[in-house]
C-alpha positions in Angstrom: -13.3 173.3 -120.1 -14.2 176.6 -118.4 -12.8 178.7 -115.5 -15.1 179.9 -112.7 -13.7 182.8 -110.7 -15.2 183.6 -107.3 -14.9 187.2 -106.0 -15.8 188.9 -102.8 -14.7 190.0 -99.4 -14.1 187.5 -96.5 -17.1 186.0 -94.8 -19.2 186.4 -97.9 -19.7 182.7 -98.4 -17.3 182.2 -101.4 -16.0 178.9 -100.1 -19.4 177.4 -99.5 -20.6 178.5 -102.8 -17.5 177.1 -104.5 -18.1 173.8 -102.7 -21.7 173.8 -103.7 -20.8 174.4 -107.4 -18.1 171.7 -107.2 -20.5 169.2 -105.9 -23.1 170.0 -108.5 -20.7 169.7 -111.4 -19.0 166.6 -110.0 -22.4 164.9 -109.7 -22.7 165.3 -113.5 -19.5 163.4 -114.0 -17.3 166.4 -114.7 -13.7 166.7 -113.5 -13.5 169.8 -111.2 -10.4 171.3 -109.6 -10.7 173.9 -106.8 -7.8 176.4 -106.4 -7.8 178.5 -103.2 -5.4 180.2 -100.8 -5.1 177.1 -98.6 -4.1 175.0 -101.6 -1.3 177.4 -102.5 -0.1 178.4 -99.0 -0.7 175.0 -97.3 -3.1 176.7 -94.8 -5.3 179.7 -94.9 -3.5 182.8 -93.6 -5.2 186.2 -93.4 -2.0 188.0 -92.6 -0.9 187.6 -96.2 -3.2 190.5 -97.1 -1.4 192.8 -94.7 1.9 192.6 -96.7 1.7 193.7 -100.3 4.8 191.7 -101.3 3.3 188.4 -99.8 0.0 189.2 -101.4 1.6 189.7 -104.8 3.4 186.4 -104.5 0.1 184.7 -103.5 -1.6 186.1 -106.6 1.2 184.8 -108.8 1.0 181.4 -107.2 -2.8 181.3 -107.7 -2.4 182.4 -111.4 0.3 179.7 -111.9 -1.9 177.0 -110.3 -4.9 178.0 -112.5 -2.7 178.0 -115.6 -1.4 174.5 -114.9 -4.9 173.1 -114.5 -6.7 175.0 -117.2 -7.5 172.9 -120.1 -10.4 171.9 -122.4 -11.3 168.9 -120.3 -11.5 170.0 -116.7 -13.4 172.7 -114.8 -11.3 175.0 -112.7 -12.8 176.9 -109.8 -10.7 179.7 -108.3 -11.9 180.5 -104.7 -10.1 183.6 -103.5 -10.8 187.3 -102.8 -9.8 188.3 -106.4 -10.7 191.9 -105.6 -8.2 193.5 -108.0 -9.6 194.0 -111.5 -6.2 193.8 -113.0 -5.8 190.3 -111.6 -9.2 189.3 -112.9 -8.1 190.6 -116.3 -5.0 188.3 -116.2 -7.3 185.4 -115.4 -9.5 186.4 -118.4 -6.4 186.4 -120.6 -5.5 182.9 -119.4 -8.9 181.6 -120.3 -8.7 183.4 -123.6 -5.4 181.9 -124.5 -6.7 178.4 -123.5 -9.8 179.0 -125.7 -12.1 178.2 -122.8 -15.1 180.1 -121.4 -15.0 182.0 -118.2 -17.6 183.3 -115.7 -17.4 185.4 -112.5 -19.4 184.7 -109.3 -19.5 187.8 -107.1 -20.5 187.0 -103.4 -21.8 189.8 -101.2 -22.4 189.4 -97.5 -25.7 191.0 -96.4 -25.4 193.7 -93.8 -23.1 196.0 -95.5 -20.4 197.1 -93.1 -20.9 194.3 -90.5 -17.4 192.8 -91.1 -15.9 189.8 -89.4 -17.5 186.7 -88.0 -20.8 186.9 -86.3 -20.6 187.3 -82.5 -23.0 185.4 -80.3 -24.1 187.2 -77.1 -23.2 185.3 -74.0 -26.7 185.7 -72.6 -28.2 184.0 -75.6 -25.8 181.0 -75.2 -26.1 180.3 -71.6 -26.4 176.6 -71.0 -25.3 175.8 -74.6 -22.1 174.2 -75.9 -20.4 176.5 -78.4 -18.4 174.8 -81.0 -15.3 176.3 -82.6 -14.2 174.3 -85.6 -14.1 174.4 -89.4 -17.2 172.3 -89.7 -20.4 174.2 -90.7 -22.7 175.1 -87.9 -26.3 174.1 -88.2 -28.3 177.1 -87.3 -28.4 180.1 -85.0 -31.6 182.0 -84.4 -33.2 180.0 -87.2 -30.5 181.0 -89.8 -27.3 179.2 -90.9 -24.1 180.8 -89.8 -21.9 182.4 -92.5 -18.7 180.7 -93.6 -15.8 181.2 -91.2 -18.1 182.2 -88.3 -16.7 181.8 -84.8 -17.8 182.8 -81.3 -15.9 185.0 -78.9 -14.8 183.4 -75.7 -16.7 184.1 -72.5 -15.3 181.8 -69.8 -17.7 182.8 -67.0 -20.9 182.2 -68.9 -20.0 179.9 -71.9 -18.8 176.4 -71.7 -16.5 175.7 -74.7 -16.6 172.4 -76.5 -13.8 172.0 -79.1 -14.0 169.0 -81.3 -16.2 167.2 -78.8 -14.1 168.1 -75.6 -14.7 170.6 -73.0 -12.4 173.6 -72.5 -10.5 171.9 -69.8 -9.6 169.0 -72.1 -8.0 171.2 -74.8 -4.4 170.2 -75.2 -1.5 172.4 -74.2 -0.5 172.9 -77.8 -3.7 174.9 -78.3 -2.9 177.0 -75.3 0.6 177.7 -76.5 -0.9 178.8 -79.9 -3.2 181.2 -78.1 -0.3 182.8 -76.2 1.6 183.4 -79.4 -1.3 185.2 -81.1 -3.6 186.6 -78.3 -5.6 188.7 -80.7 -6.8 185.7 -82.8 -9.2 183.0 -81.6 -7.8 179.5 -81.3 -8.7 177.3 -84.3 -8.6 173.5 -84.3 -7.2 171.6 -87.3 -10.2 169.8 -88.9 -10.3 166.1 -89.8 -9.3 165.2 -93.3 -12.8 163.8 -93.9 -14.5 167.1 -92.9 -15.5 169.5 -95.6 -13.2 172.6 -95.8 -14.8 175.9 -95.0 -13.0 179.2 -94.5 -11.3 179.4 -91.1 -9.0 182.4 -91.3 -9.8 185.2 -89.0 -9.8 188.7 -90.5 -9.5 191.5 -87.9 -11.8 194.5 -88.3 -8.9 196.8 -89.4 -7.9 194.3 -92.1 -11.5 194.0 -93.2 -11.7 197.8 -93.5 -8.5 197.9 -95.5 -9.7 195.2 -97.9 -13.1 197.0 -98.3 -11.3 200.2 -99.3 -9.0 198.4 -101.7 -11.9 196.3 -103.2 -12.6 196.8 -106.9 -16.1 195.5 -107.5 -16.8 193.6 -110.7 -18.6 195.5 -113.5 -20.4 193.5 -116.1 -19.6 196.2 -118.7 -16.0 194.9 -118.6 -15.4 191.9 -120.9 -13.2 190.3 -118.2 -16.1 190.5 -115.6 -18.8 188.9 -117.7 -20.9 186.8 -117.5 -21.3 188.0 -114.0 -23.4 186.3 -111.3 -24.1 188.3 -108.1 -25.1 186.4 -104.9 -26.2 188.2 -101.8 -25.9 186.0 -98.7 -26.2 182.3 -98.3 -30.0 182.2 -98.5 -30.1 183.1 -102.2 -29.9 179.9 -104.3 -27.0 179.3 -106.6 -28.1 179.9 -110.2 -26.8 176.5 -111.5 -28.7 176.5 -114.7 -27.4 180.0 -115.7 -23.9 179.1 -114.7 -24.0 175.8 -116.7 -25.2 177.7 -119.8 -22.5 180.3 -119.4 -19.8 177.7 -119.1 -20.8 174.9 -121.5 -23.0 176.7 -124.1 -21.2 180.0 -124.7 -18.3 180.2 -127.1 -14.8 180.9 -125.7 -13.5 184.4 -126.3 -11.3 184.6 -129.4 -7.6 184.7 -128.7 -5.5 187.8 -129.5 -4.2 187.7 -133.0 -0.8 188.9 -131.9 -0.4 185.8 -129.6 -1.3 183.2 -132.3 1.2 181.4 -134.4 1.2 182.2 -138.1 -0.5 179.6 -140.2 1.7 177.4 -142.2 1.9 177.9 -146.0 3.4 175.8 -148.7 7.1 176.3 -149.5 6.2 177.6 -153.0 3.8 180.3 -151.8 6.3 183.0 -151.1 8.2 182.2 -154.3 5.0 182.5 -156.4 4.0 185.7 -154.5 7.3 187.3 -155.4 7.2 186.1 -159.0 3.7 187.2 -159.7 4.1 190.7 -158.2 7.4 191.2 -160.1 5.7 190.3 -163.4 2.9 192.8 -162.7 5.3 195.6 -161.9 7.4 194.8 -165.1 4.2 194.8 -167.2 3.0 198.1 -165.6 6.3 199.8 -166.3 6.3 198.7 -169.9 2.6 199.5 -170.5 2.8 203.1 -169.2 5.5 204.0 -171.7 2.8 204.4 -174.5 -0.2 205.1 -172.3 -2.0 208.4 -171.8 -4.0 209.4 -168.7 -7.4 207.7 -168.8 -6.3 204.5 -170.6 -7.1 201.0 -169.1 -3.9 199.0 -168.9 -4.0 195.2 -169.3 -1.2 193.6 -167.3 0.1 190.0 -167.5 -1.6 187.4 -165.3 -4.6 189.6 -164.5 -8.2 189.5 -165.7 -8.9 193.1 -164.6 -7.6 196.5 -165.9 -5.8 199.3 -164.1 -6.7 202.9 -165.0 -3.7 204.9 -165.9 -3.7 208.4 -164.3 -0.1 209.5 -164.1 3.4 208.1 -164.7 4.6 205.9 -161.8 8.2 205.5 -160.7 9.8 202.1 -159.9 10.6 203.2 -156.4 7.0 204.0 -155.7 5.8 200.7 -157.2 8.4 198.8 -155.3 7.3 200.3 -151.9 3.7 199.3 -152.6 4.9 195.8 -153.6 6.7 195.3 -150.3 3.7 196.4 -148.4 1.5 194.0 -150.3 3.9 191.1 -149.7 4.2 191.9 -146.0 0.4 191.8 -145.6 0.0 188.7 -147.7 2.6 186.8 -145.7 0.6 187.4 -142.5 -2.5 185.7 -144.1 -1.1 183.0 -146.4 -3.7 180.9 -148.3 -2.8 178.5 -151.0 -6.3 178.8 -152.4 -5.6 182.4 -153.4 -2.6 181.6 -155.6 -4.5 181.9 -158.9 -5.9 185.3 -157.7 -2.6 186.8 -156.5 -2.2 188.9 -159.6 -5.7 190.4 -159.5 -5.3 191.0 -155.7 -2.1 192.9 -156.3 -3.7 194.9 -159.1 -6.6 195.8 -156.8 -4.2 196.9 -154.1 -2.3 199.1 -156.5 -5.5 200.7 -157.8 -6.7 201.5 -154.2 -3.3 202.8 -153.1 -2.7 205.0 -156.2 -6.2 206.6 -156.4 
């Protein structure tokens, strides 16, 4: 079954789109596996993308997880940044080796350079309880909040409610966590029954670095197509087109160099060697009395070879070795009666 790769910067709605696609495919009775950063790391950690070594290890772990789950029976969804085209090519090669289709879903956050979570003005939230959790918010100003959105603290004007408790009821463990990382907002571990949405906080400087490093997908590249581009969360997910790309398209053909050679009967190579030897012996004998322009009839063949010049045994042996090497790569027992004619055609094309 196919592989679905999600691509995009943080806060672009990848996790919600992946959950939406998973729910739609699971409702059809399909087995769906979701691989994301949290599944590999144990928890979502934005600091991984600050360290190139840790990020490289993360990509390797994601690739290994996809390779373990990829098969012809289950759908695998990879929910990560996937911003490096070389890594997307590696995923394409995995799908190609597994002989399963692949598609790419590119999520773009509207607003261009408005990085990071949306910040609610304190004046707009006076008298309201602001929730900080992994659960999706309902609406703000008539529009749903983006994945991973949080609200900056404003103790004088905003009364925090975390998991149904006021700020005064927040346990001391949360306060200790804030003192360790004062530049990150405190996050509360969600209930196991709650749907997972992106919760990692990406500072503006990290968002800028990721934007500079980001290699946008290009549908002209075979590893980036079919490509589906989604802008914001208001645009509906093209489920019909994605289903067609995953379940109606043929899988990309595997590389010939990575495929095992087809099995041939034990007598194939013996007959190949014997037939080509008989043709060479007949050619050496026939050219003794031939003049340029004669058509030579060789043993085992139904066609004729035009004689143009005397041929040495060394030259004919070199052509015979080339023909045997090529035929061994494409063995076919059905061609056994035609081996002599095939070798004669090869000699004719190589000598003229």
